[in-house]
N, C-alpha and C positions, 0 to 999 in steps of 0.2 A: 834222389837217384842214379842207379850206378849206368855207364852211361857205354857203347860194345863201341869198341875202336875198329876202323877201316881203314884198312889201303885206299888211296887213292890216287888216280894219275889222271892231271884236269891238263887239257892238247887245246883247251879252246880258249882263255885267256880270261875267260868271264870266272866272276867269283864262285866257289863252293858253294854246293847246295846246302843253304840250311833254314830252320826252323826261325818262322816271322815272329812266332811269339810263341811264350813259357808253354803255350796247352796245344801248342800245334802238333800235329802226327805228320804230314808233309811238308817236306824240301820242295820248293822251286825247282825244275830242271830249265835248262834255256837253248833255247836254239844256236847252235855252233856254225853258220853259213859263210860260204864264201860271195852270195848275195844272195835277194831276196827272196820268197816262193814266192809266188801267186797262184794262191788256192782258188782253184773255179768252185763253183758249187756241184756237189759230189763227187768229187774227188778226191784223191786219197794221196799221204806222200809221208815217207818214212825219213823225218826229219832227225840228223845226226845233235847228238849233245856236245863231242869231244872229250865224255867223263868215260873217263874206267874205273872199275874198281874189286874187289878183292873180298867177298863176303867169306863170312866164318860159316863151315858144316854147320846146319841146324840153325838157317836165318834166310830168307828171300827177297826180297826188295820187289815193290808191286809199282807198276806206274801204271795213274789214275789222271781221269780232266780235271783240267780245273774249274771251277765253277764258274770266274769271271770269262774267264774266254770261250766258254760256251755256253752264256746270255746275254755278253757283248757283239760276239760275234760268230757265234752258232757256228765254232769250232769244239769238237770232240774228239778223245782217242776210241782208237779203234783195239779191240783185244785187248778187251779193260774188265777187269785188270789185268795191263800185262805183268806177267812171272819175268823176275832177272832170277834165277840160280844162281845157289853158291857157287858154283862151278865154272861159270861161264865169266871168261876174261875180256871178250870184246868191248866195239863200245858203246854203249848207252845210249838207243834209238827210241824214237816215240812216235807212231803211226799215226797222222791227225786225215781227220775228215772232216774237211767245209760243210757243213747241216744246211748252212746258210742259200738264199737266191740271190747274194753276191759275191761275185769277188773280194777273195780276203787276203792280205798282203801276212807274210811272216818276215819278220825280220831280227838278223844276229842278234843274239840277248833276249830276244822277246824271252818272255816266260810261257814256257809250251805245255805242261804237265806238273805233275806233282808226283815225288815217289817215298812213297814209306815203305819202312824197314819191317819187318815181321819175324816171330819165330813162327820153328816149321815143326809141326809134329808127323813123324813117320807113324805110320800103322801095322799093324800084322793083320791080316784076314783071317777068318775068324770060317769056315763054309759051315750052314746048317742048313736043314731043311726046313724048317723056318721059324718067322721072328716070331718079338711078344708082338702081343694084339697091344693098340693102345686109343684111343677117343676117337682123336682123328682116322687111324686106320687108313686107306689108301686116298682120305679124301686130301685134291689141290686142287691145283690151275682155275681156283676162285671160288669153290666151294663155302668157303668161307661168306658169299656177295659182293657184293660195291665199296 
């Protein structure tokens, strides 16, 4: 399998994001904090990572929640998946929300989200007056049952 080379600047002092196993599609992002964050129930916060990257045109990075953080602490990402476009050069930051009923602590170096790199397909619109019919047609929003 070929690997996409991505330029990255790491100002956090933490290790670079990496795949935990050979089958992993996401790499953990870590909080880069000068002091811990106490995240109250239903509070949201923008957490810096200290990472800056340069993706090739035709790719994006998606920031997604970590399942362990969600089930154990009730912390998840808002705006998920968050999209980092190929032409963005700012710091990667993660919007977290505490959905638990207890204050949660986020410390420097904590794994707060995962990042997946994806190829992006561009489209060209083809305006028409009608669409081809399918068996599903307009059925949506729970039309197939429970």
